[in-house]
C-alpha positions as CSV (number, residue, x, y, z in Angstrom):
1,M,144.7,274.9,84.6
2,D,145.9,271.3,85.1
3,A,143.4,268.6,84.2
4,P,141.9,266.6,87.1
5,P,143.6,263.3,87.8
6,L,142.1,260.3,86.1
7,T,139.9,258.1,88.3
8,R,138.1,256.0,85.7
9,L,138.6,254.7,82.1
10,E,135.4,253.4,80.6
11,R,134.5,251.3,77.5
12,C,138.1,250.4,76.7
13,P,138.0,248.1,73.7
14,A,139.7,244.7,73.6
15,P,139.5,243.8,69.9
16,A,139.5,240.2,68.5
17,K,142.3,239.0,66.3
18,L,142.5,236.6,63.3
19,N,145.4,234.5,62.3
20,L,145.3,234.9,58.5
21,F,147.6,231.9,58.5
22,L,149.5,230.0,61.1
23,H,152.5,227.8,60.4
24,V,154.4,225.7,63.0
25,V,158.0,225.9,61.8
26,G,159.8,224.2,64.7
27,R,160.1,223.7,68.5
28,R,162.4,225.1,71.1
29,A,164.2,223.0,73.7
30,D,161.8,224.2,76.4
31,G,158.8,222.8,74.4
32,Y,157.4,226.1,73.1
33,H,156.5,225.9,69.4
34,L,158.1,228.3,66.9
35,L,155.4,229.9,64.7
36,Q,154.9,232.2,61.8
37,T,151.6,234.0,61.5
38,A,149.9,237.1,60.2
39,F,147.8,238.8,62.9
40,R,144.9,241.1,62.0
41,M,142.6,242.9,64.5
42,L,138.9,243.3,64.1
43,D,136.5,246.1,65.1
44,W,134.7,243.7,67.3
45,G,135.6,242.4,70.8
46,D,135.3,242.8,74.5
47,S,135.0,246.1,76.4
48,L,136.5,246.9,79.8
49,D,136.0,249.6,82.5
50,F,138.6,250.5,85.0
51,A,138.0,252.5,88.3
52,L,140.8,253.6,90.6
53,R,140.6,252.2,94.1
54,A,141.6,253.8,97.4
55,D,143.8,250.7,98.2
56,D,146.2,248.6,96.1
57,A,143.8,245.7,95.4
58,V,143.1,244.6,91.8
59,R,139.6,243.2,91.6
60,R,137.4,241.9,88.8
61,T,133.9,243.1,89.5
62,T,132.0,241.1,86.9
63,E,131.6,237.3,86.5
64,V,133.2,235.5,83.6
65,A,131.8,232.0,83.3
66,G,134.4,229.3,84.0
67,V,137.2,231.8,84.8
68,P,137.8,232.4,88.6
69,A,138.9,236.0,89.2
70,E,142.3,235.0,90.6
71,Q,143.1,233.1,87.3
72,D,141.8,235.8,85.0
73,L,144.5,237.4,82.8
74,V,143.1,240.9,83.5
75,V,143.7,240.5,87.3
76,R,147.1,238.9,86.7
77,A,148.0,241.8,84.2
78,G,147.2,244.4,86.8
79,R,149.2,242.7,89.5
80,L,152.1,242.2,87.1
81,L,152.2,245.9,86.3
82,Q,152.2,246.7,90.0
83,Q,155.1,244.3,90.6
84,A,157.1,245.6,87.6
85,T,156.7,249.3,88.5
86,G,156.3,249.3,92.3
87,C,152.9,251.0,91.9
88,R,150.7,251.0,95.0
89,R,147.5,251.9,93.3
90,G,144.6,249.5,92.8
91,A,141.7,249.1,90.4
92,D,138.2,247.6,90.0
93,I,137.9,246.0,86.5
94,S,134.6,245.1,84.8
95,I,134.4,243.2,81.6
96,D,131.7,243.1,79.0
97,K,132.6,239.7,77.5
98,R,131.5,239.3,73.9
99,L,134.2,237.1,72.4
100,P,133.7,233.3,72.8
101,M,136.0,231.4,75.1
102,G,138.4,229.0,73.4
103,G,137.6,230.5,70.0
104,G,141.1,231.3,68.8
105,L,140.2,235.0,68.7
106,G,142.6,236.1,71.4
107,G,140.0,237.3,73.8
108,G,141.9,236.6,77.0
109,S,145.1,238.0,75.6
110,S,143.4,241.1,74.2
111,D,141.7,241.7,77.6
112,A,145.1,241.5,79.3
113,A,146.7,243.9,76.8
114,T,143.9,246.4,77.2
115,T,144.3,246.1,81.0
116,L,148.1,246.8,80.8
117,I,147.5,249.8,78.4
118,A,144.7,251.2,80.5
119,L,146.2,250.8,83.9
120,N,149.5,252.1,82.7
121,R,147.6,255.3,81.9
122,L,145.3,255.3,84.9
123,W,148.1,254.6,87.4
124,G,150.6,256.9,85.6
125,T,153.2,254.1,85.6
126,G,154.6,255.5,82.3
127,L,155.9,252.3,80.6
128,S,156.7,252.5,76.9
129,R,155.1,250.3,74.3
130,P,158.1,248.0,74.1
131,A,158.4,247.7,77.9
132,L,154.7,246.9,78.2
133,A,154.9,244.3,75.4
134,H,157.8,242.7,77.1
135,L,155.7,242.5,80.3
136,G,152.7,241.2,78.4
137,L,154.7,238.2,77.0
138,Q,154.7,236.8,80.6
139,L,150.9,236.5,80.4
140,G,150.7,235.0,76.9
141,A,152.3,234.9,73.5
142,D,149.5,236.9,71.8
143,V,149.5,239.8,74.3
144,P,152.5,241.6,72.7
145,F,150.6,241.8,69.4
146,F,147.7,243.7,70.9
147,I,150.2,246.2,72.5
148,F,152.1,246.4,69.2
149,G,148.7,247.7,68.0
150,R,148.6,247.0,64.3
151,D,148.5,244.2,61.7
152,A,151.7,242.2,62.0
153,F,153.8,239.4,60.7
154,A,154.8,237.4,63.8
155,E,157.6,234.9,64.4
156,G,159.2,233.2,67.4
157,V,156.4,232.1,69.8
158,G,154.5,235.0,68.4
159,E,156.3,237.9,70.0
160,E,158.7,238.9,67.1
161,L,156.5,241.4,65.3
162,Q,156.9,243.3,62.1
163,P,154.3,245.7,60.8
164,L,152.2,244.4,57.9
165,T,150.2,246.6,55.5
166,L,147.0,245.0,54.4
167,P,144.0,246.4,52.6
168,P,140.8,246.9,54.6
169,A,138.5,243.9,54.5
170,W,135.2,242.6,55.9
171,Y,135.0,239.2,57.6
172,V,132.5,236.7,58.8
173,V,133.5,234.8,61.9
174,V,131.6,231.6,62.9
175,A,131.8,230.0,66.3
176,P,130.9,226.3,66.3
177,P,129.3,224.9,69.5
178,V,132.5,223.6,71.0
179,L,135.5,224.9,73.0
180,V,138.9,223.8,71.7
181,P,141.7,223.8,74.4
182,T,144.9,225.3,72.9
183,A,147.2,223.1,74.9
184,E,145.6,219.9,73.6
185,I,146.1,220.9,70.0
186,F,149.7,221.9,70.5
187,R,150.4,218.6,72.3
188,A,149.0,216.4,69.6
189,E,151.4,213.9,68.2
190,E,150.0,214.4,64.7
191,L,150.6,218.1,64.6
192,T,152.9,219.3,61.7
193,R,155.9,221.0,63.3
194,N,158.3,221.4,60.4
195,T,156.6,223.7,57.9
196,E,159.1,225.6,55.7
197,P,159.4,229.2,56.9
198,I,158.3,232.0,54.6
199,R,159.6,235.6,54.4
200,I,157.3,238.6,55.1
201,T,158.1,239.8,51.5
202,D,156.8,236.5,50.2
203,F,153.6,236.5,52.3
204,A,151.1,237.7,49.7
205,A,152.4,235.3,47.1
206,S,152.8,232.2,49.4
207,T,150.5,229.3,49.7
208,T,149.6,229.3,53.4
209,R,147.4,227.4,55.8
210,N,146.7,226.9,59.5
211,D,148.8,223.9,60.6
212,L,146.5,223.5,63.7
213,Q,143.3,223.2,61.6
214,R,143.6,219.5,60.7
215,V,144.3,218.4,64.3
216,A,141.3,220.5,65.6
217,C,139.0,219.2,62.9
218,N,139.9,215.6,63.6
219,R,139.3,216.0,67.3
220,Y,136.4,218.4,67.1
221,P,134.2,217.6,64.0
222,E,132.1,220.7,64.8
223,V,135.1,222.9,63.6
224,G,135.2,221.0,60.3
225,A,131.4,221.4,59.9
226,A,131.7,225.2,60.4
227,I,134.5,225.5,57.8
228,E,132.5,223.4,55.3
229,W,129.4,225.6,55.8
230,L,131.2,228.9,55.6
231,A,133.2,227.8,52.6
232,Q,130.0,227.9,50.6
233,F,130.4,231.7,50.5
234,A,134.1,232.3,50.5
235,P,137.4,230.5,51.3
236,A,137.2,229.6,55.0
237,R,139.9,228.8,57.6
238,M,140.3,228.3,61.3
239,T,141.9,231.1,63.4
240,G,144.5,230.3,66.1
241,S,143.9,226.9,67.7
242,G,140.2,227.2,67.1
243,A,137.3,226.8,67.4
244,C,136.3,229.9,65.4
245,V,136.6,230.0,61.7
246,F,136.5,233.0,59.3
247,A,136.2,234.0,55.7
248,E,136.9,237.3,54.0
249,V,133.9,238.6,52.1
250,G,133.6,241.5,49.7
251,S,131.4,243.9,51.6
252,E,129.5,244.6,54.8
253,M,126.3,243.7,52.9
254,K,127.7,240.3,51.9
255,A,128.9,239.8,55.5
256,K,125.4,240.6,56.9
257,D,123.8,238.2,54.4
258,V,126.1,235.3,55.4
259,V,125.6,236.0,59.1
260,E,121.8,235.9,58.7
261,R,122.0,232.5,57.0
262,C,124.1,230.9,59.8
263,P,122.3,227.8,61.2
264,A,122.0,227.0,64.9
265,P,123.7,226.0,67.0
266,M,126.6,227.8,65.3
267,R,126.8,231.6,65.8
268,A,128.2,234.1,63.4
269,W,129.3,237.8,63.4
270,K,130.4,240.3,60.9
271,A,133.5,242.4,61.5
272,K,135.7,244.8,59.7
273,S,139.5,244.9,59.9
274,L,141.0,247.4,62.3
275,A,144.2,249.2,61.1
276,R,145.3,250.3,64.6
277,H,144.4,249.3,68.2
278,P,141.8,251.8,69.5
279,L,144.0,252.6,72.5
280,S,147.3,252.8,70.5
281,D,147.6,256.6,71.1
282,W,147.9,255.9,74.9
283,L,151.4,254.5,74.3
284,D,154.7,256.0,73.1
């Protein structure tokens, strides 16, 4: 007997990411920066629900502070998938937003990737993982990583991905009380844009950093204060363009202890590395 058609997909995870390092190695003629980074997913993030509609509208049914529905990447992702495939189905999308905005954790990109993966399944549009990743790049440079679905060494603008095998780890993530606009950091005149590229085979032995960190700390002292506080417990670094910072700690117990010590107005979470995206099996 055939299974009934899907009408809902609930509690679809949109995991956070960390940039274990981030080097700016050049700039393209169109102004986009050329990067090298190591992406790692965490078992902590947003959660989305999708419900099939009787028409072809794509609607966000929950409020996200500061993000109008028409500008939300999840709505744009749904409409992009419709345009690319000629699909005439619609969906209501609700978001349980846990990841801080402007935190460098990839929340918007992860939400968009989960939307593409889930609607590809709900609507039966049948795009492959590479095709969906190519589509996702139109929404943001981090979106292909989440569709790729595992730890990765990334180059280009972030879309050239190679699998990276890393041991499991526990992290503490700290959010200072500030939002850091990505565009401002990349526009900064003082940003280093000529870091010497490294090879994936040299990654573990290389001395790495986040080239955006100095700019963010100079412009937003709260980021530097968060790094200084977290560095008491383990080497700390900013992820992405900020504002969140992270440190790898030895165990869940250690992570819990550090989180409990976090002073207001900073916020802290513990999270474990995630070897594969929770929805990875939904793609070929």
